N, C-alpha and C positions, 0 to 999 in steps of 0.2 A: 487445439486444446488450449492454447495459451489466451486466443481470443474468447474464449468462456471465461477463462481466470480473470482476463481484463474487466468483463462484462461484471463478473460476480464481485470483483472488488470495488467496482464504483457503485455497484448497487447497496453492497453492504455500508459503506462509507457514507453514500446519500441517505440510508435509512436512519444511520445511527447519529450524524453528525450534522447531516443539512448544510453541508457547504455551499458558499457562494458561489466558488469556483474550483473546479475538480479536473482533473488530468490524470489519467493512469497511463502509464509509458511501459511497455514489454520491452525489457534490454535484456532479456535471455539470450539472444543471440551473441550479444558481445561477451557471453561467458561460457561458450561452449568448450568442452575439454576441460572446466573448472570443476573440483572435487564437490562442489555443492550441485553442480547442473547434474551429475551422473545420475542422480536419484530421481529426476524428472521435475522437481520441483523450479519453479521458475525466479528471476531477478526482475524485480519492478521498481520504477519510479514514480512516485506520486507529487504532483503540485496541488496544492489545496490551500483555500483561503476560507477560512471560517470563523465566523463570530463567536462561536463558543469557546475558542481558543483564546479570547481576550482576557488578560489579566493571569493567565495559567503560566507557570515556568515550562520551559521547552520540555522536560522529562515528562510531565504530566499530559501536555499535548500529545506527546509521542504514544503515550500508555493509551490515551483515548483512541489513535488509531490502532494500535495493535489489538485492543478490546473489542473494537467494532468489526476486525477481520476474523477475531476468534480462531477457529480451528484452521484458518487458511495458513496462518502465521506456521503451523506445524506440518501440515499436508500438501500444501501448494506451493508457499512462499519460502524462497531459501535467503533471498536478500531483498529488503526492502528499503529504499532512499525516500526520504521526506523532504520535501522542499516548501516551506511555508511562504505564503503570498498575503500580504497585507491588504 
């Protein structure tokens, strides 16, 4: 199930942001038993390098990521760590 989520996250970010570098890591296994894991949503980390982020404040860049993921933030993702690469 999470492999499909990883691929969907990757596809949505690539379509919306066209990042030069992107890595999507499923960290759900590190949070077994955590309250947020009980509802079936996952914990993910992305490492992203994106020229569209250039000159934008961190909050705006993160909002761009959240917007790209859309409903997944409510239905599939409990936690998302964002690491930006230049």
